[in-house]
C-alpha positions in Angstrom: -39.0 -7.1 30.0 -40.2 -7.5 33.4 -40.2 -5.0 36.1 -41.0 -2.2 34.0 -42.7 1.1 35.0 -44.9 3.5 32.5 -42.1 5.5 31.6 -40.3 1.9 29.6 -43.2 1.5 27.5 -42.2 1.6 23.7 -38.6 1.8 24.5 -36.2 0.0 22.4 -34.3 -1.7 25.2 -37.1 -3.8 25.9 -35.6 -5.9 23.3 -32.4 -7.0 25.0 -32.8 -5.1 28.7 -34.4 -8.0 30.4 -35.3 -6.5 33.4 -35.0 -3.2 35.2 -33.0 -2.4 38.3 -34.5 -0.3 41.1 -31.8 1.4 43.3 -29.7 -0.1 46.3 -29.2 1.5 49.6 -31.4 3.8 51.3 -29.5 7.1 51.0 -29.7 8.5 54.6 -26.1 9.5 54.4 -27.2 12.0 51.3 -24.9 10.4 49.1 -26.1 9.3 45.5 -23.8 7.2 43.0 -24.4 7.3 39.4 -22.8 4.7 37.4 -23.2 3.2 33.4 -26.0 1.0 33.4 -26.2 -2.9 35.1 -24.8 -5.9 33.4 -24.4 -9.7 33.6 -23.2 -9.6 37.5 -25.6 -6.8 38.2 -28.5 -8.3 36.4 -27.7 -12.1 37.9 -27.2 -11.0 41.2 -30.3 -7.9 40.9 -28.2 -5.4 42.5 -26.2 -2.4 41.2 -22.3 -2.3 40.8 -22.2 -6.1 42.0 -19.3 -8.1 41.2 -15.7 -7.1 41.2 -16.5 -3.0 40.4 -18.8 -3.4 43.6 -16.1 -5.1 45.4 -13.5 -2.2 44.6 -16.4 0.4 45.2 -17.5 -1.0 48.8 -13.7 -1.0 49.9 -12.8 2.9 48.5 -16.3 3.7 50.5 -15.1 1.9 53.5 -11.7 3.7 53.1 -13.5 7.1 53.5 -15.6 5.7 56.4 -18.8 5.6 54.3 -21.0 2.6 54.7 -22.6 1.4 51.0 -26.0 0.9 52.5 -26.3 4.1 53.3 -25.8 5.4 49.9 -28.1 5.6 47.0 -26.6 3.9 44.2 -28.3 3.9 41.0 -27.4 3.8 36.9 -28.0 6.4 34.2 -30.2 3.6 32.7 -31.7 1.4 34.8 -31.6 -2.0 32.4 -29.0 -4.4 30.9 -27.0 -2.9 27.8 -26.9 -5.1 24.6 -23.3 -5.0 24.7 -20.2 -3.6 27.4 -19.2 0.0 25.8 -22.5 0.5 24.4 -23.5 4.2 25.9 -19.7 5.0 26.3 -19.9 7.1 22.6 -23.4 8.6 22.0 -24.9 7.0 19.0 -28.8 7.6 17.9 -29.7 4.7 19.1 -27.9 4.8 22.5 -29.1 8.4 23.1 -32.8 7.4 22.3 -32.6 4.9 25.5 -30.8 7.1 27.3 -33.7 9.9 27.3 -36.2 7.1 27.6 -34.7 5.9 30.6 -34.3 10.0 31.6 -37.5 10.5 34.1 -36.3 7.3 36.5 -32.8 8.8 37.8 -35.3 12.0 37.5 -37.8 11.3 40.1 -35.1 9.1 42.1 -33.2 12.3 42.9 -36.8 14.2 43.3 -37.9 11.4 46.0 -34.2 11.0 47.9 -33.2 14.9 47.6 -29.1 13.5 48.0 -26.7 16.1 49.2 -24.4 15.4 46.7 -24.2 13.2 43.5 -20.7 11.3 42.4 -21.0 10.1 38.6 -18.6 7.3 37.9 -17.7 7.0 34.5 -18.2 9.1 31.9 -21.5 8.0 30.7 -22.7 9.4 34.4 -21.3 12.3 33.8 -22.9 13.0 30.6 -26.2 11.9 31.9 -25.8 14.4 34.9 -24.2 17.2 34.0 -24.0 17.2 30.1 -20.3 17.3 30.5 -17.1 15.2 29.3 -13.8 14.6 30.5 -13.2 12.6 33.5 -9.6 12.9 33.5 -9.9 16.6 33.6 -13.1 17.5 35.6 -12.6 14.7 38.5 -12.7 15.5 42.0 -14.3 19.4 41.0 -17.4 20.5 42.2 -19.9 20.6 39.5 -23.0 22.1 39.4 -26.1 20.3 37.6 -29.7 20.7 36.9 -31.0 19.3 40.2 -29.5 22.1 41.9 -27.6 19.2 43.7 -23.3 19.3 43.6 -21.9 16.7 41.9 -18.0 14.9 42.1 -17.3 13.2 39.1 -14.7 10.6 39.5 -13.4 7.1 37.6 -15.7 4.1 37.2 -14.5 1.0 39.0 -14.4 -1.1 36.1 -12.1 1.2 34.4 -10.0 1.2 37.3 -9.7 -2.6 37.1 -8.6 -2.5 33.6 -4.8 -1.8 34.3 -5.3 1.1 35.7 -5.0 0.6 39.6 -3.3 4.1 40.5 -6.7 5.9 39.8 -7.9 4.1 42.8 -6.1 7.3 44.5 -8.3 9.4 43.0 -11.6 7.6 43.0 -11.1 7.8 46.6 -10.5 11.0 47.2 -13.5 11.8 45.2 -15.4 10.3 47.3 -13.9 11.7 50.6 -15.1 15.2 49.0 -18.4 13.8 48.1 -18.6 12.4 52.1 -17.4 16.0 53.1 -20.3 18.2 50.4 -23.1 15.5 52.1 -21.7 16.7 56.0 -21.9 19.9 55.0 -18.0 20.2 56.3 -16.7 21.6 52.8 -16.1 25.3 51.7 -14.8 26.6 48.8 -11.9 28.9 49.4 -12.5 32.4 48.2 -10.1 33.4 45.3 -9.1 36.7 44.2 -7.7 37.1 40.3 -6.4 40.3 38.5 -7.5 40.2 34.8 -5.6 42.4 32.2 -5.3 45.2 34.7 -1.9 46.9 35.0 -2.6 48.6 37.7 -3.7 45.9 39.6 -0.9 43.5 38.2 1.8 46.2 40.0 0.2 46.5 43.1 0.3 42.6 43.1 3.9 42.5 42.7 4.7 45.4 44.9 6.7 43.2 47.3 8.7 41.5 44.9 7.6 37.9 46.4 10.7 35.7 46.7 8.1 32.6 45.4 6.4 33.0 42.0 4.4 31.2 39.8 4.6 31.7 36.0 2.2 30.2 33.4 1.8 30.9 29.6 -0.5 30.2 27.1 1.0 29.5 23.3 -2.0 29.2 20.3 -1.6 25.3 20.8 -1.1 25.2 24.7 -4.6 25.0 25.6 -4.9 21.3 23.4 -1.6 20.1 24.1 -1.3 16.9 26.2 1.1 18.6 29.0 2.9 15.7 29.4 4.7 16.1 26.0 3.6 20.0 25.2 7.4 20.4 24.8 7.1 19.6 21.4 4.8 22.3 20.4 7.5 24.4 18.0 5.9 27.7 18.5 7.3 30.0 20.7 4.9 32.6 19.9 3.3 33.8 23.8 -0.5 35.2 23.3 -0.7 35.5 27.2 0.5 35.1 30.8 -0.4 34.6 34.4 1.3 34.4 37.9 1.1 33.7 41.4 2.8 34.4 44.5 -0.2 33.7 47.2 -2.8 30.6 47.0 -5.8 31.7 45.8 -4.7 34.9 44.0 -3.2 35.4 40.8 -3.2 38.2 37.8 -3.3 37.4 33.8 -2.8 39.3 31.1 -1.6 40.0 27.7 1.4 39.2 26.3 1.9 43.1 25.6 4.0 45.9 27.0 4.1 47.0 30.0 2.9 43.6 31.6 5.9 42.0 29.7 8.7 44.1 31.2 6.8 43.8 34.7 6.8 39.9 34.7 10.0 40.1 33.0 11.5 42.0 36.6 9.4 40.1 38.9 10.9 36.6 37.8 14.3 37.9 37.6 14.0 39.0 41.5 12.0 35.8 42.3 13.9 33.6 44.8 11.9 30.8 43.6 10.0 30.5 40.2 7.4 27.4 39.8 6.0 26.2 36.7 4.2 23.3 35.6 6.4 21.8 32.9 9.2 24.0 32.7 10.6 21.9 30.2 7.6 23.7 27.7 7.5 27.5 29.6 11.1 27.9 30.7 12.9 28.0 27.1 10.3 30.1 25.5 10.3 32.9 28.0 14.1 32.3 28.2 13.8 33.6 24.6 12.1 36.2 25.4 14.9 37.7 28.0 13.4 36.2 30.8 16.1 35.5 33.9 15.5 32.7 36.5 17.6 32.4 39.5 16.2 29.1 40.6 13.3 26.9 38.7 11.3 24.1 40.1 8.6 21.9 38.4 5.2 21.5 39.9 4.9 19.0 37.4 7.7 16.7 38.0 7.5 17.7 41.7 3.7 15.7 41.7 5.6 13.2 39.5 7.9 12.6 42.5 5.1 11.9 44.5 3.0 10.1 42.9 5.0 8.2 40.3 1.9 6.2 38.7 -0.7 9.4 38.3 -1.8 11.2 34.8 0.6 14.9 35.6 -0.9 16.8 33.5 -2.7 20.1 36.0 -6.4 19.7 35.3 -5.7 16.2 37.0 -3.8 16.9 39.5 -5.0 20.4 40.8 -8.0 19.0 42.7 -6.1 17.3 45.2 -5.3 20.8 46.2 -7.3 23.0 44.8 -11.0 23.6 45.6 -12.5 25.8 42.9 -14.1 24.9 39.8 -13.2 23.1 37.0 -11.7 25.1 34.5 -9.9 23.4 31.7 -12.6 24.0 29.5 -12.6 27.4 29.0 -9.4 28.2 26.9 -11.4 29.7 24.4 -14.6 31.4 26.1 -12.7 32.7 29.0 -8.9 33.2 28.4 -8.0 35.3 30.7 -9.9 33.5 33.8 -8.2 30.5 32.1 -4.8 31.8 32.4 -5.6 33.2 36.1 -6.6 29.5 37.3 -3.7 28.1 35.8 -1.0 30.2 37.7 -3.3 29.8 41.2 -3.6 25.8 40.7 -0.3 26.0 40.6 0.6 27.5 43.2 -1.3 25.3 45.3 0.0 22.0 43.8 3.6 23.3 44.1 3.1 24.1 48.2 0.5 21.4 48.6 3.1 18.5 47.2 5.8 20.0 49.0 4.3 20.1 52.3 3.6 16.5 51.4 7.4 15.6 50.4 8.5 17.2 53.3 6.3 15.1 56.0 7.5 12.1 54.0 11.2 13.4 54.7 11.8 12.9 51.2 11.9 16.9 49.8 15.8 17.3 50.3 16.0 14.4 47.7 13.2 16.1 45.3 15.6 19.2 45.4 18.7 17.1 44.9 18.1 14.9 42.3 15.8 17.2 40.4 15.9 21.1 41.0 19.5 20.9 40.9 20.3 18.0 38.0 18.2 19.5 35.9 20.0 23.1 34.9 23.1 20.4 34.3 20.8 18.1 32.3 19.1 20.9 30.1 23.2 22.1 29.1 23.7 18.5 28.2 20.7 18.4 26.3 21.6 22.0 24.9 25.3 20.2 23.3 23.5 17.6 22.0 25.0 14.2 22.0 27.9 13.4 20.0 28.2 10.1 17.8 30.9 8.2 15.7 29.0 7.6 12.7 32.2 4.7 12.0 32.0 3.4 15.2 28.1 3.3 15.3 28.1 1.1 11.7 30.9 -1.0 13.1 28.7 -1.9 16.0 25.4 -2.0 14.2 27.3 -4.6 11.6 28.4 -6.8 14.7 25.5 -6.6 16.4 23.9 -8.0 13.3 26.0 -10.8 12.9 25.9 -12.2 16.1 22.1 -12.4 15.7 22.1 -14.4 12.9 25.1 -16.8 14.4 22.5 -17.2 17.6 19.5 -17.5 15.2 21.3 -20.3 12.9 22.2 -21.9 16.5 18.7 -21.8 17.3 17.6 -23.5 14.3 20.1 -26.1 14.7 18.2 -27.3 18.2 15.1 -27.4 16.1 13.9 -30.9 15.1 13.4 -30.8 11.4 9.6 -31.9 11.5 8.7 -29.1 13.4 9.9 -26.6 10.9 7.7 -24.8 8.9 7.5 -25.1 5.2 4.8 -23.6 2.8 2.7 -25.0 0.9 1.7 -23.9 -3.0 -1.3 -23.4 -4.5 -1.8 -23.9 -8.0 -0.1 -21.4 -9.6 -2.4 -18.6 -11.7 -3.0 -19.0 -15.4 -0.2 -18.0 -17.5 2.3 -17.7 -14.8 5.6 -19.8 -14.6 5.6 -22.0 -11.7 8.3 -20.8 -9.1 10.8 -23.1 -8.1 12.5 -23.1 -4.4 16.0 -24.6 -3.9 18.7 -24.7 -1.6 21.3 -22.1 -2.4 23.9 -25.2 -1.5 22.7 -28.6 -2.2 20.1 -27.6 -5.1 17.9 -29.9 -3.4 14.4 -29.0 -3.1 13.8 -31.4 0.4 16.8 -29.7 1.9 14.5 -26.4 1.8 12.0 -27.7 4.3 14.5 -29.0 6.8 15.5 -25.3 7.4 18.4 -25.0 4.4 18.9 -21.4 3.1 16.2 -21.1 -0.3 16.8 -19.2 -3.7 13.8 -18.4 -5.6 13.5 -18.8 -9.6 10.8 -17.9 -12.1 8.0 -15.4 -11.1 5.8 -15.2 -8.0 2.6 -17.9 -7.8 -0.3 -17.8 -5.5 0.8 -18.8 -2.1 -0.3 -19.2 1.5 
């Protein structure tokens, strides 16, 4: 491998790496962008993030007012991988190569002293921060061993593979990195009341008109929020509430907390939940009542229908606190508190955007007002006339068969497929295939319906 450094000697990647690519850009804006490893286009042009991925990255940088040449652009591994996706799932070989290449990026960070690092893709996130999960971590500000804040985002090649909607997230994440690099980003202070009844009672002393409520069940932290209503468990372990951005209360599902929460929900003019299809029926089973329920998950979907709806993905667009979705077991009280705070910020942020677009009234009419009607319909079920359903099935199957037969008549006989039988197994009876109408073997090859006599033999 050419252009080696002293760190490369003895590296297993020398068998395929060809050459080492140096970082691109002068780094004057304080932004370091880290990817996976160079591939064919990068090796050909001797420039990191070339080709289609590089073009998409440059367009996104320009949208936030950043010049590519002012960034530092490097990779986790500085030579070509043996195949695409080689570093995606850690293996003994890939981890050994990554470890061998580690000093290159370490020395670059020490030399350039970036003010923020943007990791593009899961490989770069794992290399820089030692964590995984881009969807639940994009846009959040992460700490790093280098003392430099890190913003994870999606790799351009992933976006180009049928995930164009994620361009919105990449642009947002790059803009947050730009703000950090320019010193214009600050985190909003948050104040949470954790497992403190007197604090919770004081928090609700005004009985707010707008209230966020979120519950935790034994499985809720492991469920995809978009499909979470499929969980059959109605056991509630913990809940959290928020009436002001940056604040919330989190408490175990025991008395006297439950009575306080039940009264707060009954008094609130609007109760907000992120995926009410999951939370609302479980709360109602515990005697909770609501004047009006707004679902922030579907509110977001009304605004951005082509993006994921999970709270971990949506939150960074409106919530500037740290990532928290990985803390469900380690810090359950804090995890629950952030759920409520993030939901409040998402709800208010999306509402403001829909109002700005003149779509808020349509959301209320088509979603909020229609939901109770749809819920009542769902509870009653769908009445089905089984007799008429059977008749319809028979008629549709008959029409299908007639159309298929009509299509077969239009196909020239010489184009119709026919089976070529191999020599039968020893002791097997030869299978005869004849037309059911004319008993002709040749007619079967012309599309006539066949019947089989004898036992099966080996065929193609």
